[in-house]
N, CA and C atoms as an extended XYZ file, in Angstrom:
477
Properties=species:S:1:pos:R:3:atomname:S:1:resname:S:1:resid:I:1 pbc="F F F"
N        60.125       17.969       44.280 N   MET     1
C        59.335       17.316       43.334 CA  MET     1
C        58.596       16.229       43.839 C   MET     1
N        57.554       16.125       43.044 N   ALA     2
C        56.464       15.297       43.487 CA  ALA     2
C        56.625       13.791       43.334 C   ALA     2
N        56.165       12.949       43.980 N   GLN     3
C        56.244       11.641       43.787 CA  GLN     3
C        55.555       10.987       42.704 C   GLN     3
N        56.045       10.175       41.699 N   PRO     4
C        55.199        9.807       40.671 CA  PRO     4
C        54.215        8.614       41.428 C   PRO     4
N        52.957        8.562       40.596 N   ILE     5
C        51.906        7.834       41.069 CA  ILE     5
C        52.293        6.376       40.450 C   ILE     5
N        52.519        5.373       41.331 N   THR     6
C        52.811        3.915       41.166 CA  THR     6
C        51.730        2.979       41.022 C   THR     6
N        50.769        3.357       41.757 N   GLU     7
C        49.669        2.517       41.924 CA  GLU     7
C        48.512        3.286       42.134 C   GLU     7
N        47.131        2.741       41.659 N   ILE     8
C        46.045        3.331       41.504 CA  ILE     8
C        45.173        2.304       42.533 C   ILE     8
N        44.620        3.073       43.501 N   LYS     9
C        43.794        2.285       44.358 CA  LYS     9
C        42.329        2.383       43.841 C   LYS     9
N        41.667        1.190       43.568 N   LYS    10
C        40.213        1.178       43.224 CA  LYS    10
C        39.419        0.927       44.196 C   LYS    10
N        38.451        1.759       44.340 N   ASN    11
C        37.440        1.782       45.477 CA  ASN    11
C        36.651        0.523       45.193 C   ASN    11
N        36.735       -0.666       45.661 N   LEU    12
C        35.898       -1.762       45.511 CA  LEU    12
C        34.968       -1.963       46.422 C   LEU    12
N        33.410       -2.216       46.055 N   LEU    13
C        32.248       -2.166       46.928 CA  LEU    13
C        32.281       -3.510       47.233 C   LEU    13
N        31.672       -3.810       48.529 N   THR    14
C        31.542       -5.228       48.784 CA  THR    14
C        30.218       -5.688       48.419 C   THR    14
N        29.745       -7.016       48.362 N   GLU    15
C        28.540       -7.414       47.685 CA  GLU    15
C        27.425       -6.703       48.182 C   GLU    15
N        27.479       -6.386       49.711 N   GLU    16
C        26.424       -5.961       50.292 CA  GLU    16
C        26.242       -4.485       49.946 C   GLU    16
N        27.314       -3.709       49.599 N   GLU    17
C        27.228       -2.291       49.151 CA  GLU    17
C        26.744       -2.244       47.685 C   GLU    17
N        27.228       -3.166       46.894 N   GLN    18
C        26.743       -3.093       45.553 CA  GLN    18
C        25.129       -3.274       45.597 C   GLN    18
N        24.623       -4.398       46.460 N   LYS    19
C        23.222       -4.600       46.265 CA  LYS    19
C        22.492       -3.280       46.907 C   LYS    19
N        22.949       -2.656       47.875 N   GLN    20
C        22.531       -1.695       48.434 CA  GLN    20
C        22.449       -0.382       47.574 C   GLN    20
N        23.262       -0.312       46.649 N   LYS    21
C        23.450        0.732       45.534 CA  LYS    21
C        22.363        0.608       44.596 C   LYS    21
N        22.319       -0.669       44.070 N   LYS    22
C        21.221       -1.271       43.162 CA  LYS    22
C        19.822       -1.012       43.680 C   LYS    22
N        19.634       -1.132       44.866 N   LEU    23
C        18.237       -1.153       45.528 CA  LEU    23
C        17.957        0.575       45.585 C   LEU    23
N        18.862        1.062       45.825 N   GLU    24
C        18.605        2.582       45.844 CA  GLU    24
C        18.243        3.293       44.391 C   GLU    24
N        19.127        2.891       43.415 N   ALA    25
C        18.743        3.154       42.083 CA  ALA    25
C        17.633        2.663       41.679 C   ALA    25
N        17.178        1.554       42.095 N   LEU    26
C        15.611        1.090       41.830 CA  LEU    26
C        14.510        2.048       42.283 C   LEU    26
N        14.918        2.069       43.724 N   THR    27
C        13.891        3.170       44.270 CA  THR    27
C        13.597        4.275       43.766 C   THR    27
N        14.827        4.858       43.094 N   THR    28
C        14.827        6.286       42.719 CA  THR    28
C        13.957        6.320       41.199 C   THR    28
N        14.369        5.068       40.376 N   LEU    29
C        13.561        4.623       39.166 CA  LEU    29
C        12.056        4.380       39.546 C   LEU    29
N        11.948        3.846       40.306 N   LEU    30
C        10.301        3.601       40.606 CA  LEU    30
C         9.776        4.843       41.317 C   LEU    30
N        10.352        5.660       41.939 N   ALA    31
C         9.822        6.927       42.270 CA  ALA    31
C         9.591        7.912       41.235 C   ALA    31
N        10.527        7.864       40.470 N   ASN    32
C        10.479        8.772       39.187 CA  ASN    32
C         9.353        8.319       38.015 C   ASN    32
N         9.095        7.182       38.174 N   ASN    33
C         8.241        6.420       37.086 CA  ASN    33
C         7.000        5.911       37.677 C   ASN    33
N         6.662        6.217       38.695 N   ASP    34
C         5.323        5.720       39.272 CA  ASP    34
C         4.131        5.580       38.488 C   ASP    34
N         3.859        6.556       37.712 N   GLU    35
C         2.569        6.575       36.907 CA  GLU    35
C         2.693        5.597       35.711 C   GLU    35
N         3.777        5.493       35.267 N   ALA    36
C         4.090        4.443       34.117 CA  ALA    36
C         4.108        3.063       34.674 C   ALA    36
N         4.607        2.913       35.792 N   LEU    37
C         4.614        1.458       36.367 CA  LEU    37
C         3.148        1.005       36.840 C   LEU    37
N         2.348        2.127       37.379 N   ASN    38
C         0.850        1.772       37.565 CA  ASN    38
C         0.347        1.267       36.319 C   ASN    38
N         0.318        1.872       35.064 N   LYS    39
C        -0.015        1.541       33.982 CA  LYS    39
C         0.343        0.189       33.548 C   LYS    39
N         1.605       -0.055       33.470 N   VAL    40
C         1.966       -1.507       33.224 CA  VAL    40
C         1.335       -2.159       34.031 C   VAL    40
N         1.328       -2.331       35.394 N   LEU    41
C         0.771       -3.091       36.212 CA  LEU    41
C        -0.711       -3.365       35.866 C   LEU    41
N        -1.598       -2.355       35.588 N   THR    42
C        -2.913       -2.319       35.465 CA  THR    42
C        -2.995       -3.182       34.120 C   THR    42
N        -2.277       -2.940       33.108 N   ILE    43
C        -2.361       -3.765       31.844 CA  ILE    43
C        -2.075       -5.122       32.033 C   ILE    43
N        -0.920       -5.622       32.783 N   VAL    44
C        -0.767       -6.807       33.025 CA  VAL    44
C        -1.813       -7.553       33.914 C   VAL    44
N        -2.491       -6.806       34.995 N   GLY    45
C        -3.523       -7.359       35.403 CA  GLY    45
C        -4.743       -7.556       34.571 C   GLY    45
N        -4.931       -6.706       33.710 N   GLU    46
C        -6.120       -6.926       32.667 CA  GLU    46
C        -5.599       -8.196       31.990 C   GLU    46
N        -4.560       -8.348       31.202 N   LEU    47
C        -3.913       -9.326       30.604 CA  LEU    47
C        -4.136      -10.657       31.332 C   LEU    47
N        -4.036      -10.876       32.528 N   ASN    48
C        -3.965      -11.940       33.422 CA  ASN    48
C        -5.552      -12.427       33.698 C   ASN    48
N        -6.365      -11.159       33.638 N   ASP    49
C        -7.787      -11.371       33.990 CA  ASP    49
C        -8.485      -12.134       32.572 C   ASP    49
N        -7.981      -11.619       31.671 N   ILE    50
C        -8.813      -12.359       30.572 CA  ILE    50
C        -7.844      -13.361       29.828 C   ILE    50
N        -6.811      -14.002       30.677 N   GLY    51
C        -6.308      -15.300       30.342 CA  GLY    51
C        -5.173      -15.089       29.187 C   GLY    51
N        -4.617      -14.031       28.924 N   VAL    52
C        -3.663      -13.778       28.086 CA  VAL    52
C        -2.293      -14.323       28.415 C   VAL    52
N        -2.035      -14.000       29.652 N   LEU    53
C        -0.898      -14.537       30.268 CA  LEU    53
C        -0.769      -15.945       30.448 C   LEU    53
N        -1.893      -16.647       30.780 N   GLU    54
C        -1.884      -18.029       30.992 CA  GLU    54
C        -1.538      -18.719       29.342 C   GLU    54
N        -2.209      -18.214       28.367 N   ALA    55
C        -2.055      -18.467       27.130 CA  ALA    55
C        -0.659      -18.562       26.686 C   ALA    55
N        -0.076      -17.340       26.920 N   ALA    56
C         1.459      -16.925       26.706 CA  ALA    56
C         2.420      -18.053       27.548 C   ALA    56
N         2.020      -18.364       28.794 N   ASP    57
C         2.595      -19.429       29.571 CA  ASP    57
C         2.725      -20.696       28.865 C   ASP    57
N         1.307      -21.095       28.447 N   SER    58
C         1.071      -22.428       27.911 CA  SER    58
C         1.916      -22.490       26.579 C   SER    58
N         1.906      -21.361       25.799 N   MET    59
C         2.865      -21.320       24.547 CA  MET    59
C         4.128      -21.484       24.709 C   MET    59
N         4.773      -20.786       25.728 N   LEU    60
C         6.117      -21.009       26.230 CA  LEU    60
C         6.556      -22.381       26.512 C   LEU    60
N         5.542      -23.115       27.122 N   GLN    61
C         5.756      -24.394       27.581 CA  GLN    61
C         5.828      -25.505       26.537 C   GLN    61
N         5.137      -25.083       25.452 N   ALA    62
C         5.013      -26.062       24.168 CA  ALA    62
C         5.644      -25.276       23.128 C   ALA    62
N         6.567      -24.613       23.184 N   LYS    63
C         7.252      -23.626       22.144 CA  LYS    63
C         7.826      -24.642       21.089 C   LYS    63
N         8.513      -25.782       21.658 N   GLU    64
C         9.204      -26.866       20.485 CA  GLU    64
C         8.064      -27.394       19.717 C   GLU    64
N         6.793      -27.830       20.311 N   LYS    65
C         5.823      -28.332       19.600 CA  LYS    65
C         5.190      -27.287       18.664 C   LYS    65
N         4.819      -26.033       19.025 N   ILE    66
C         4.689      -25.153       18.020 CA  ILE    66
C         5.557      -24.686       16.926 C   ILE    66
N         6.705      -24.796       17.263 N   ALA    67
C         7.622      -24.621       16.028 CA  ALA    67
C         7.700      -25.747       15.041 C   ALA    67
N         7.524      -26.839       15.537 N   GLN    68
C         7.336      -28.039       14.617 CA  GLN    68
C         6.155      -27.778       13.747 C   GLN    68
N         5.108      -27.619       14.494 N   ILE    69
C         3.743      -27.363       13.718 CA  ILE    69
C         3.848      -26.278       12.600 C   ILE    69
N         4.373      -25.179       13.115 N   ALA    70
C         4.524      -24.010       12.241 CA  ALA    70
C         5.486      -24.303       10.895 C   ALA    70
N         6.645      -24.982       11.334 N   LEU    71
C         7.532      -25.315       10.499 CA  LEU    71
C         6.927      -26.333        9.232 C   LEU    71
N         6.209      -27.219        9.776 N   HIS    72
C         5.250      -28.206        8.701 CA  HIS    72
C         4.665      -27.392        8.067 C   HIS    72
N         3.791      -26.331        8.539 N   GLN    73
C         2.635      -25.759        7.662 CA  GLN    73
C         3.192      -24.753        6.797 C   GLN    73
N         4.470      -24.419        7.109 N   VAL    74
C         5.195      -23.510        6.193 CA  VAL    74
C         5.735      -24.231        5.102 C   VAL    74
N         6.364      -25.572        5.483 N   SER    75
C         6.730      -26.155        4.251 CA  SER    75
C         5.852      -26.970        3.294 C   SER    75
N         4.530      -26.917        3.512 N   ARG    76
C         3.787      -27.476        2.720 CA  ARG    76
C         3.638      -26.832        1.210 C   ARG    76
N         3.429      -27.522        0.399 N   GLU    77
C         3.513      -27.206       -1.036 CA  GLU    77
C         2.798      -26.146       -1.618 C   GLU    77
N         1.495      -25.711       -0.851 N   PRO    78
C         0.708      -24.727       -1.466 CA  PRO    78
C         1.414      -23.415       -0.766 C   PRO    78
N         1.784      -23.688        0.392 N   VAL    79
C         2.613      -22.259        1.134 CA  VAL    79
C         4.052      -22.236        0.404 C   VAL    79
N         4.538      -22.989        0.113 N   THR    80
C         5.883      -22.807       -0.515 CA  THR    80
C         5.751      -22.387       -1.961 C   THR    80
N         4.447      -22.518       -2.611 N   ASN    81
C         4.029      -22.090       -4.013 CA  ASN    81
C         3.819      -20.396       -3.788 C   ASN    81
N         3.074      -20.430       -2.891 N   LEU    82
C         2.733      -18.999       -2.578 CA  LEU    82
C         3.938      -18.202       -2.376 C   LEU    82
N         4.814      -18.574       -1.604 N   ILE    83
C         5.845      -17.864       -1.256 CA  ILE    83
C         6.814      -17.515       -2.445 C   ILE    83
N         6.817      -18.644       -3.387 N   ASN    84
C         7.642      -18.412       -4.545 CA  ASN    84
C         6.958      -17.369       -5.543 C   ASN    84
N         5.804      -17.619       -5.510 N   THR    85
C         4.999      -16.637       -6.462 CA  THR    85
C         5.172      -15.339       -6.057 C   THR    85
N         5.022      -14.986       -4.811 N   LEU    86
C         5.051      -13.618       -4.227 CA  LEU    86
C         6.789      -13.135       -4.401 C   LEU    86
N         7.374      -14.035       -4.525 N   MET    87
C         8.986      -13.456       -4.461 CA  MET    87
C         9.149      -13.179       -5.920 C   MET    87
N         8.548      -13.856       -6.760 N   GLY    88
C         8.496      -13.710       -8.321 CA  GLY    88
C         7.900      -12.468       -8.577 C   GLY    88
N         6.434      -12.000       -8.006 N   ALA    89
C         6.011      -11.014       -8.599 CA  ALA    89
C         6.403       -9.884       -7.759 C   ALA    89
N         7.062       -9.860       -6.582 N   THR    90
C         7.890       -8.896       -6.081 CA  THR    90
C         9.193       -8.410       -6.914 C   THR    90
N         9.862       -9.341       -7.385 N   GLY    91
C        11.061       -9.137       -8.152 CA  GLY    91
C        10.411       -8.539       -9.402 C   GLY    91
N         9.479       -8.802       -9.880 N   ALA    92
C         8.910       -8.339      -11.305 CA  ALA    92
C         8.651       -7.038      -11.018 C   ALA    92
N         7.938       -6.719      -10.123 N   LEU    93
C         7.373       -5.422       -9.845 CA  LEU    93
C         8.596       -4.331       -9.506 C   LEU    93
N         9.531       -4.922       -8.774 N   MET    94
C        10.944       -4.021       -8.584 CA  MET    94
C        11.565       -3.504       -9.815 C   MET    94
N        11.413       -4.425      -10.903 N   LYS    95
C        12.291       -4.062      -11.969 CA  LYS    95
C        11.418       -2.912      -12.610 C   LYS    95
N        10.143       -2.865      -12.350 N   THR    96
C         9.436       -1.881      -13.258 CA  THR    96
C         9.226       -0.557      -12.887 C   THR    96
N         8.902        0.528      -13.509 N   ASP    97
C         8.981        2.033      -13.153 CA  ASP    97
C         7.593        2.263      -12.413 C   ASP    97
N         7.878        2.609      -11.061 N   PRO    98
C         6.849        2.903      -10.100 CA  PRO    98
C         5.567        3.879      -10.523 C   PRO    98
N         6.095        4.902      -11.642 N   GLU    99
C         5.143        5.781      -12.083 CA  GLU    99
C         4.381        4.950      -13.071 C   GLU    99
N         4.719        4.028      -13.554 N   LEU   100
C         4.229        3.438      -14.612 CA  LEU   100
C         3.012        2.304      -14.065 C   LEU   100
N         3.713        1.729      -12.759 N   ILE   101
C         2.704        0.841      -12.234 CA  ILE   101
C         1.438        1.656      -11.727 C   ILE   101
N         1.857        2.778      -11.140 N   THR   102
C         0.747        3.743      -10.499 CA  THR   102
C        -0.282        4.161      -11.659 C   THR   102
N         0.246        4.503      -12.843 N   LYS   103
C        -0.476        5.029      -13.735 CA  LYS   103
C        -1.508        3.803      -14.408 C   LYS   103
N        -0.896        2.679      -14.390 N   LEU   104
C        -1.530        1.383      -14.858 CA  LEU   104
C        -2.795        0.846      -14.060 C   LEU   104
N        -2.335        1.055      -12.431 N   ALA   105
C        -3.435        0.767      -11.498 CA  ALA   105
C        -4.470        1.876      -11.610 C   ALA   105
N        -4.041        3.175      -11.532 N   ASN   106
C        -5.198        4.101      -11.645 CA  ASN   106
C        -5.941        4.221      -13.079 C   ASN   106
N        -5.473        3.575      -14.097 N   SER   107
C        -6.366        3.328      -15.336 CA  SER   107
C        -7.131        2.437      -15.127 C   SER   107
N        -6.562        1.383      -14.324 N   ALA   108
C        -7.644       -0.074      -14.345 CA  ALA   108
C        -8.787        0.443      -13.189 C   ALA   108
N        -8.414        1.145      -12.379 N   MET   109
C        -9.540        1.481      -11.562 CA  MET   109
C       -10.583        2.626      -12.407 C   MET   109
N       -10.240        3.100      -12.953 N   LYS   110
C       -10.931        4.148      -13.821 CA  LYS   110
C       -11.787        3.250      -14.800 C   LYS   110
N       -11.202        2.128      -15.385 N   GLY   111
C       -11.860        1.246      -16.142 CA  GLY   111
C       -12.803        0.591      -15.309 C   GLY   111
N       -12.686        0.242      -14.263 N   MET   112
C       -13.505       -0.506      -13.176 CA  MET   112
C       -14.656        0.308      -13.106 C   MET   112
N       -14.501        1.561      -12.810 N   ASP   113
C       -15.653        2.438      -12.437 CA  ASP   113
C       -16.500        2.541      -13.818 C   ASP   113
N       -16.014        2.660      -14.925 N   GLU   114
C       -16.750        2.841      -16.190 CA  GLU   114
C       -17.324        1.504      -16.469 C   GLU   114
N       -16.686        0.450      -16.216 N   ALA   115
C       -17.501       -0.719      -16.549 CA  ALA   115
C       -18.645       -0.889      -15.527 C   ALA   115
N       -18.345       -0.712      -14.456 N   ASN   116
C       -19.581       -0.499      -13.408 CA  ASN   116
C       -20.782        0.196      -13.805 C   ASN   116
N       -20.377        1.416      -14.128 N   ASP   117
C       -21.556        2.228      -14.585 CA  ASP   117
C       -22.207        1.719      -15.742 C   ASP   117
N       -21.416        0.933      -16.593 N   TYR   118
C       -22.183        0.494      -17.852 CA  TYR   118
C       -23.303       -0.787      -17.223 C   TYR   118
N       -22.719       -1.581      -16.273 N   LEU   119
C       -23.720       -2.465      -15.814 CA  LEU   119
C       -24.845       -1.911      -15.130 C   LEU   119
N       -24.974       -0.815      -14.923 N   GLN   120
C       -26.164       -0.117      -14.317 CA  GLN   120
C       -27.025        0.064      -15.385 C   GLN   120
N       -26.818        0.134      -16.589 N   THR   121
C       -27.550        0.352      -17.807 CA  THR   121
C       -27.960       -0.836      -18.380 C   THR   121
N       -29.009       -0.726      -19.165 N   ASP   122
C       -29.753       -2.125      -19.936 CA  ASP   122
C       -29.223       -1.986      -21.445 C   ASP   122
N       -28.319       -1.294      -21.807 N   LYS   123
C       -27.722       -1.058      -23.187 CA  LYS   123
C       -27.042       -2.255      -23.637 C   LYS   123
N       -27.185       -2.816      -25.005 N   LYS   124
C       -26.705       -3.691      -25.524 CA  LYS   124
C       -25.425       -3.187      -26.465 C   LYS   124
N       -24.404       -3.884      -26.472 N   VAL   125
C       -23.594       -3.450      -27.583 CA  VAL   125
C       -23.393       -4.220      -28.868 C   VAL   125
N       -23.866       -3.528      -29.963 N   LYS   126
C       -23.951       -3.961      -31.363 CA  LYS   126
C       -22.771       -3.847      -32.033 C   LYS   126
N       -22.715       -4.589      -33.186 N   VAL   127
C       -21.373       -4.813      -33.911 CA  VAL   127
C       -21.009       -3.394      -34.449 C   VAL   127
N       -22.034       -2.767      -34.767 N   MET   128
C       -21.773       -1.373      -35.501 CA  MET   128
C       -21.264       -0.387      -34.313 C   MET   128
N       -21.345       -0.601      -33.337 N   ASP   129
C       -21.177        0.134      -31.931 CA  ASP   129
C       -19.683        0.069      -31.679 C   ASP   129
N       -19.268       -1.298      -31.911 N   LEU   130
C       -17.848       -1.770      -31.778 CA  LEU   130
C       -16.906       -0.971      -32.791 C   LEU   130
N       -17.407       -0.829      -34.279 N   VAL   131
C       -16.813       -0.493      -35.111 CA  VAL   131
C       -16.419        1.213      -34.977 C   VAL   131
N       -17.706        1.719      -34.685 N   LYS   132
C       -17.650        3.277      -34.279 CA  LYS   132
C       -16.575        3.631      -33.194 C   LYS   132
N       -16.520        2.624      -32.161 N   LEU   133
C       -15.875        2.879      -31.061 CA  LEU   133
C       -14.164        2.719      -31.269 C   LEU   133
N       -13.996        2.242      -32.525 N   LEU   134
C       -12.611        2.072      -32.711 CA  LEU   134
C       -12.102        3.496      -33.072 C   LEU   134
N       -12.923        4.649      -33.274 N   ASN   135
C       -12.534        6.060      -33.625 CA  ASN   135
C       -12.356        6.631      -32.289 C   ASN   135
N       -12.844        6.105      -31.207 N   ASP   136
C       -12.893        6.724      -30.163 CA  ASP   136
C       -11.287        6.930      -29.692 C   ASP   136
N       -10.723        7.861      -29.232 N   PRO   137
C        -9.097        7.924      -28.827 CA  PRO   137
C        -8.944        7.183      -27.618 C   PRO   137
N        -9.918        7.223      -26.816 N   ASP   138
C        -9.706        6.283      -25.369 CA  ASP   138
C        -9.551        4.660      -25.656 C   ASP   138
N       -10.640        4.635      -26.404 N   ILE   139
C       -10.806        3.002      -26.798 CA  ILE   139
C        -9.629        2.628      -27.635 C   ILE   139
N        -9.324        3.509      -28.679 N   ASN   140
C        -8.090        3.035      -29.422 CA  ASN   140
C        -6.946        2.949      -28.669 C   ASN   140
N        -6.579        3.926      -27.698 N   ARG   141
C        -5.584        3.830      -26.926 CA  ARG   141
C        -5.413        2.704      -26.031 C   ARG   141
N        -6.597        2.346      -25.556 N   ALA   142
C        -6.603        1.158      -24.573 CA  ALA   142
C        -6.304       -0.263      -25.479 C   ALA   142
N        -6.877       -0.381      -26.494 N   LEU   143
C        -6.899       -1.496      -27.398 CA  LEU   143
C        -5.383       -1.612      -27.985 C   LEU   143
N        -4.815       -0.426      -28.330 N   GLY   144
C        -3.246       -0.603      -28.571 CA  GLY   144
C        -2.314       -0.817      -27.568 C   GLY   144
N        -2.638       -0.641      -26.220 N   PHE   145
C        -1.925       -0.865      -25.170 CA  PHE   145
C        -1.874       -2.431      -24.907 C   PHE   145
N        -3.372       -2.589      -25.132 N   GLY   146
C        -3.634       -4.325      -24.899 CA  GLY   146
C        -2.679       -5.198      -25.831 C   GLY   146
N        -3.034       -4.805      -27.099 N   ILE   147
C        -2.407       -5.489      -28.278 CA  ILE   147
C        -0.877       -5.656      -27.940 C   ILE   147
N        -0.234       -4.461      -27.676 N   HIS   148
C         1.256       -4.361      -27.555 CA  HIS   148
C         1.520       -5.190      -26.263 C   HIS   148
N         0.775       -4.881      -25.168 N   PHE   149
C         1.164       -5.838      -23.854 CA  PHE   149
C         0.974       -7.179      -24.245 C   PHE   149
N        -0.005       -7.714      -25.024 N   LEU   150
C         0.165       -9.104      -25.428 CA  LEU   150
C         1.223       -9.425      -26.234 C   LEU   150
N         1.529       -8.714      -27.137 N   LYS   151
C         2.786       -8.957      -28.073 CA  LYS   151
C         3.928       -9.085      -27.238 C   LYS   151
N         4.150       -8.100      -26.226 N   GLY   152
C         5.273       -8.268      -25.384 CA  GLY   152
C         5.282       -9.432      -24.499 C   GLY   152
N         4.152       -9.842      -24.001 N   MET   153
C         3.950      -11.187      -23.151 CA  MET   153
C         4.359      -12.331      -23.793 C   MET   153
N         3.923      -12.382      -25.096 N   GLY   154
C         4.119      -13.547      -25.922 CA  GLY   154
C         5.476      -13.631      -26.294 C   GLY   154
N         6.393      -12.448      -26.495 N   LYS   155
C         7.640      -12.640      -26.768 CA  LYS   155
C         8.386      -13.138      -25.404 C   LYS   155
N         7.893      -12.750      -24.435 N   GLU   156
C         8.349      -13.175      -23.087 CA  GLU   156
C         8.376      -14.655      -22.962 C   GLU   156
N         6.943      -15.050      -23.153 N   LEU   157
C         6.633      -16.379      -22.914 CA  LEU   157
C         7.318      -17.476      -23.770 C   LEU   157
N         7.777      -16.996      -25.222 N   LYS   158
C         8.339      -17.784      -26.086 CA  LYS   158
C         9.773      -18.170      -25.516 C   LYS   158
N        10.532      -17.400      -24.752 N   GLN   159
C        11.896      -17.776      -24.351 CA  GLN   159
C        11.785      -18.890      -23.215 C   GLN   159
């Protein structure tokens, strides 16, 4: 019967052998990726020529001052108001139906096109024209939408 294994011998490399192994792996990696390495070095050289690396180095040296300036700018009242407004608008948009928003945006764009076409003419709008336009289904639909929009907005503003 065979003897049971009681100890495992681990082949430990010396520090010099580890360095040699790492150098061989690096040499193989460089040989396999010479084209990519050449491109990276070319890009880095171009960045150095135009001063980007110097600017990046200066920014890293002054990172604490830059962070303080950025924090001060972000904490100013107009910026915080903008952030709060964007968060509120984003929250409201997330509650609405995407199809409705798309339809509304497309309708607004179509309305802008029609309004722009009107501006190209020299026609005047007369009172009787307004009365006649109430019979136009598109005008009536838009007016109804606007009136109910304002009604809902008023209800929400009351709360």
